[in-house]
C-alpha positions as CSV (number, residue, x, y, z in Angstrom):
1,X,29.5,57.7,109.1
2,X,27.7,59.2,106.1
3,X,24.8,61.4,107.2
4,X,22.5,59.6,104.8
5,X,23.3,56.2,106.3
6,X,22.7,57.5,109.8
7,X,19.3,58.9,108.7
8,X,18.3,55.5,107.2
9,X,19.5,53.7,110.4
10,X,17.3,56.0,112.6
11,X,14.3,55.3,110.4
12,X,14.9,51.6,110.7
13,X,15.1,51.8,114.5
14,X,11.8,53.7,114.6
15,X,10.1,51.1,112.3
16,X,11.5,48.2,114.4
17,X,10.4,49.8,117.7
18,X,13.9,50.3,119.0
19,X,13.3,53.4,121.1
20,X,16.9,53.9,122.3
21,X,18.1,57.6,122.2
22,X,20.6,58.4,119.5
23,X,23.4,61.0,119.8
24,X,24.8,62.7,116.6
25,X,28.2,64.3,116.7
26,X,29.4,66.3,113.8
27,X,31.0,69.5,112.6
28,X,29.0,72.8,112.5
29,X,26.6,73.1,109.6
30,X,26.9,69.4,108.5
31,X,23.2,68.8,108.6
32,X,22.4,67.1,112.0
33,X,19.3,69.1,112.7
34,X,18.2,68.8,109.1
35,X,18.0,65.0,109.0
36,X,15.9,65.0,112.1
37,X,13.1,67.0,110.6
38,X,13.5,65.0,107.4
39,X,12.9,61.8,109.4
40,X,9.9,63.4,111.1
41,X,8.5,64.2,107.7
42,X,9.3,60.9,106.0
43,X,8.3,58.6,108.9
44,X,5.7,60.4,110.8
45,X,4.1,62.7,108.1
46,X,5.2,66.2,109.0
47,X,8.5,68.0,109.6
48,X,6.7,71.0,111.0
49,X,7.2,71.9,114.7
50,X,5.0,70.2,117.3
51,X,2.1,70.6,118.1
52,X,1.2,71.3,114.4
53,X,3.7,68.7,113.1
54,X,5.8,65.8,114.3
55,X,9.1,67.5,115.1
56,X,10.0,69.0,118.5
57,X,13.4,70.8,118.5
58,X,14.7,71.8,121.9
59,X,17.9,73.9,121.6
60,X,19.4,73.3,125.1
61,X,22.0,76.0,124.8
62,X,19.1,78.5,125.3
63,X,17.6,76.8,128.3
64,X,18.2,76.2,132.0
65,X,17.2,73.2,134.2
66,X,13.9,74.8,135.3
67,X,12.8,75.1,131.7
68,X,13.0,71.3,131.3
69,X,11.8,70.0,134.7
70,X,9.5,72.9,135.5
71,X,9.2,75.6,138.2
72,X,8.1,74.5,141.7
73,X,4.8,76.1,142.7
74,X,2.2,75.4,145.4
75,X,-1.4,75.0,144.2
76,X,-4.1,74.5,146.9
77,X,-1.5,73.4,149.4
78,X,0.0,70.9,147.0
79,X,3.4,71.1,145.3
80,X,3.4,71.0,141.5
81,X,6.0,71.6,138.8
82,X,4.9,74.2,136.2
83,X,6.5,73.3,132.9
84,X,8.1,75.9,130.7
85,X,8.8,73.5,127.9
86,X,5.8,71.4,127.0
87,X,6.5,67.7,126.1
88,X,4.0,65.8,124.1
89,X,2.3,63.0,126.1
90,X,0.5,61.6,123.0
91,X,1.1,61.3,119.3
92,X,4.4,60.4,117.6
93,X,7.5,62.1,116.2
94,X,11.1,63.2,116.8
95,X,12.3,65.1,119.8
96,X,15.7,66.7,119.1
97,X,17.8,67.9,122.0
98,X,20.1,70.1,120.0
99,X,23.5,71.5,121.0
100,X,23.3,69.3,124.1
101,X,27.0,69.5,124.9
102,X,26.9,73.3,124.8
103,X,24.3,73.6,127.5
104,X,24.9,74.3,131.1
105,X,25.7,71.3,133.3
106,X,22.4,71.6,135.2
107,X,20.4,71.7,131.9
108,X,22.2,68.6,130.6
109,X,21.4,66.7,133.8
110,X,17.8,67.9,133.6
111,X,17.5,66.7,130.0
112,X,18.3,63.1,131.2
113,X,14.8,62.8,132.6
114,X,13.3,63.2,129.1
115,X,16.1,61.4,127.2
116,X,16.2,58.2,129.2
117,X,13.5,55.9,130.5
118,X,11.0,56.4,132.0
119,X,11.1,59.8,130.2
120,X,8.9,61.6,132.7
121,X,9.0,64.4,135.3
122,X,6.4,64.2,138.0
123,X,3.1,63.3,136.4
124,X,4.3,64.5,132.9
125,X,5.5,61.8,130.6
126,X,6.9,61.8,127.0
127,X,4.6,59.8,124.8
128,X,5.8,56.3,123.7
129,X,5.5,57.3,120.1
130,X,8.3,59.9,120.3
131,X,11.8,59.0,119.3
132,X,14.6,61.0,121.0
133,X,17.7,62.3,119.2
134,X,20.4,64.5,120.8
135,X,23.0,66.4,118.7
136,X,26.2,68.4,119.3
137,X,29.5,69.4,117.9
138,X,32.8,67.5,118.4
139,X,35.4,68.5,121.1
140,X,37.8,69.5,118.4
141,X,35.4,71.8,116.5
142,X,36.2,74.9,118.6
143,X,32.5,75.3,119.4
144,X,32.9,75.7,123.1
145,X,31.4,72.3,123.9
146,X,31.6,70.3,127.1
147,X,32.8,66.8,127.6
148,X,29.8,64.6,128.0
149,X,29.5,62.4,131.1
150,X,30.2,58.7,130.6
151,X,26.7,57.9,132.0
152,X,25.1,59.7,129.0
153,X,27.6,58.2,126.5
154,X,26.9,54.7,127.6
155,X,23.1,55.0,127.3
156,X,22.9,56.3,123.7
157,X,23.7,55.0,120.3
158,X,26.4,57.4,119.2
159,X,27.3,58.3,115.6
160,X,29.8,60.8,114.2
161,X,28.3,62.1,111.0
162,X,29.9,63.5,107.9
163,X,28.5,65.1,104.8
164,X,28.5,63.4,101.4
165,X,27.6,64.7,97.9
166,X,25.0,62.1,97.1
167,X,23.3,62.4,100.4
168,X,23.3,66.2,100.2
169,X,21.9,66.1,96.6
170,X,19.1,63.9,97.6
171,X,18.0,66.6,100.0
172,X,18.9,69.6,97.8
173,X,17.1,68.4,94.7
174,X,13.9,67.8,96.6
175,X,14.1,71.1,98.5
176,X,14.5,73.7,95.8
177,X,18.2,74.5,96.2
178,X,19.3,76.7,93.3
179,X,20.5,74.6,90.3
180,X,23.7,76.6,90.1
181,X,24.7,75.4,93.5
182,X,23.9,71.8,92.7
183,X,25.8,72.1,89.4
184,X,28.9,73.6,91.1
185,X,29.1,70.7,93.5
186,X,28.6,68.2,90.7
187,X,31.4,69.8,88.8
188,X,33.8,69.9,91.8
189,X,32.8,66.4,92.9
190,X,31.6,67.6,96.3
191,X,35.1,68.8,97.4
192,X,33.8,72.3,98.1
193,X,30.6,71.2,99.9
194,X,32.2,71.2,103.4
195,X,35.5,72.9,104.2
196,X,35.7,73.5,107.9
197,X,39.2,73.3,109.4
198,X,39.2,73.8,113.2
199,X,42.9,74.6,113.2
200,X,42.5,77.4,110.7
201,X,39.1,78.7,111.9
202,X,38.7,82.4,112.4
203,X,35.4,84.0,113.5
204,X,35.8,86.6,110.8
205,X,36.1,84.0,108.0
206,X,32.9,82.1,107.0
207,X,33.3,78.6,105.7
208,X,31.4,76.4,103.3
209,X,29.0,73.9,104.7
210,X,25.6,72.4,103.6
211,X,24.0,75.1,105.8
212,X,25.9,78.0,104.3
213,X,25.4,76.7,100.7
214,X,21.7,76.9,101.4
215,X,22.2,80.6,102.3
216,X,24.0,81.0,98.9
217,X,21.0,79.4,97.2
218,X,18.7,82.0,98.9
219,X,21.0,84.8,97.7
220,X,20.8,83.5,94.1
221,X,17.0,83.3,94.2
222,X,17.0,87.0,95.3
223,X,19.2,87.7,92.2
224,X,22.3,88.5,94.3
225,X,25.4,87.3,92.5
226,X,28.0,89.6,93.9
227,X,31.2,87.8,95.0
228,X,31.5,89.8,98.2
229,X,27.9,89.2,99.2
230,X,28.1,85.4,98.5
231,X,31.5,85.4,100.3
232,X,29.6,86.4,103.5
233,X,28.1,82.9,103.5
234,X,31.0,80.7,102.3
235,X,34.2,82.8,102.7
236,X,35.9,85.3,100.3
237,X,37.9,82.8,98.4
238,X,35.1,80.3,97.9
239,X,32.7,83.1,97.0
240,X,35.1,84.4,94.2
241,X,35.5,80.8,92.9
242,X,31.7,80.2,92.8
243,X,30.9,83.5,91.1
244,X,33.5,82.7,88.5
245,X,31.7,79.4,87.9
246,X,28.3,81.3,87.5
247,X,29.7,82.9,84.4
248,X,29.2,79.6,82.6
249,X,25.5,80.5,82.4
250,X,26.4,82.7,79.4
251,X,27.5,79.5,77.6
252,X,24.3,77.6,78.3
253,X,21.9,76.6,75.5
254,X,18.2,77.7,75.8
255,X,16.7,75.4,78.4
256,X,13.1,76.2,77.4
257,X,14.0,75.3,73.8
258,X,15.4,72.0,75.0
259,X,12.3,71.1,77.0
260,X,10.0,72.1,74.2
261,X,11.9,69.9,71.8
262,X,13.0,72.9,69.6
263,X,16.6,72.4,70.5
264,X,18.9,69.4,71.1
265,X,22.1,71.4,71.5
266,X,24.7,69.7,73.7
267,X,27.5,71.9,75.2
268,X,31.0,70.6,74.9
269,X,32.4,72.0,78.2
270,X,31.9,69.8,81.3
271,X,31.2,72.8,83.6
272,X,28.4,74.0,81.3
273,X,27.0,70.5,81.0
274,X,26.8,70.3,84.8
275,X,24.8,73.5,84.9
276,X,22.5,72.3,82.1
277,X,21.8,69.1,83.9
278,X,21.0,70.8,87.2
279,X,18.8,73.4,85.5
280,X,16.9,70.8,83.6
281,X,16.2,68.9,86.9
282,X,15.0,72.1,88.6
283,X,12.7,73.0,85.7
284,X,11.2,69.6,85.3
285,X,10.7,69.3,89.1
286,X,8.3,72.2,88.7
287,X,6.7,70.7,85.5
288,X,6.8,66.8,85.9
289,X,5.0,66.3,82.6
290,X,8.2,67.2,80.9
291,X,10.0,64.2,82.4
292,X,9.9,62.3,79.0
293,X,11.7,65.2,77.3
294,X,14.4,65.2,80.0
295,X,15.0,61.5,79.4
296,X,15.0,62.1,75.6
297,X,17.6,64.8,76.0
298,X,19.7,62.6,78.4
299,X,20.0,60.1,75.6
300,X,22.0,62.7,73.5
301,X,24.5,63.4,76.3
302,X,27.9,61.7,76.9
303,X,27.4,58.6,79.1
304,X,28.6,60.3,82.4
305,X,26.2,63.2,82.0
306,X,23.4,61.0,80.7
307,X,23.5,59.0,83.9
308,X,23.9,62.0,86.1
309,X,20.9,63.8,84.6
310,X,18.5,60.8,85.0
311,X,19.8,59.8,88.5
312,X,19.5,63.4,89.7
313,X,15.9,63.6,88.3
314,X,15.1,60.4,90.3
315,X,16.6,61.9,93.5
316,X,14.4,64.9,92.9
317,X,11.4,62.6,92.8
318,X,10.6,63.4,89.2
319,X,8.4,60.6,87.8
320,X,10.7,58.8,85.4
321,X,8.6,56.0,83.9
322,X,10.6,53.0,82.7
323,X,7.8,51.9,80.3
324,X,8.0,55.0,78.2
325,X,9.5,55.0,74.7
326,X,12.0,57.7,75.8
327,X,13.3,55.7,78.7
328,X,13.6,52.5,76.7
329,X,15.7,54.4,74.1
330,X,17.8,55.8,76.9
331,X,18.2,52.4,78.5
332,X,19.4,50.8,75.3
333,X,22.2,53.4,75.1
334,X,23.1,54.2,78.7
335,X,21.0,51.7,80.9
336,X,24.0,49.8,82.1
337,X,25.2,52.9,84.0
338,X,22.1,53.1,86.3
339,X,20.2,49.8,86.0
340,X,21.0,46.3,87.2
341,X,21.4,43.4,84.7
342,X,18.0,42.1,85.9
343,X,16.3,45.5,85.3
344,X,17.9,45.7,81.8
345,X,16.7,42.2,81.0
346,X,13.2,43.0,82.1
347,X,13.1,46.2,80.1
348,X,14.4,44.5,76.9
349,X,11.7,41.8,77.4
350,X,9.0,44.4,77.6
351,X,10.3,46.2,74.5
352,X,10.1,42.9,72.5
353,X,6.4,42.5,73.2
């Protein structure tokens, strides 16, 4: 299932009060952990780690059973369990038991007491406002995972997640991923976003994934554009291909001149146009008051790129206002590509007034 759909399903379960644990299976680096903190931020208000925020990640591969249930101690002649991992008894948010099927057998069994009702150990109880998600890699991913017991399988909602260009862009455009990375994936239609093959996997050969492309973005922001350096994140072949794509920057028109209205130059090459669109979105994300100029420039582009630019701007939460003169002009030319018939009719009605 698309990772974006799984994210929306979990949000709907939380809003409906369905507090049944969810288990996410998926390849390494596909974004399982990422969507959990996104949900914490979007539904509960903060993706920061608890107690400051509403997200509590517990990477079980680093823990043993006593960390989860506590260490037995005697206090004033009474036996108590001293917790090593604190669980919130109040508030609300997401608890993620990550890499569950890579943990020791004892740690997996100990985690059951927090994952399944009544979600308590001794007098300690996980607050009712906390939604539990577990995550792990698939058996075929060569990640040294264990086969999960049927008892756990039958008590969770289980989804196998896969990455998708539109879902990834919704996250990337709102989280400052370098425009060159977004443009490359637009240009290659998302075919290079995730390329993990368990049968060909070698520990010495990095592979592209949403997680490793984020690393590439960090390298670009540090002005590191060397093919070998970038290949350390996504593999030698992919690094060479991506750096070759970066050379299209030399063909780009002046983005500042476009946004200031001094230039309306439209490149002819599709690869350059993709880079122009992603760079415009990144710039206007930082200066939302230029949204009108972005829409005005989109009107000049070929239909496919006009729609891409405006839709990516919306995914980046740039305030595109439909009542503006620029948007109405855009809608007359390209509106059918992104608006419903009802929206177009309403827009034309407002223009006639």
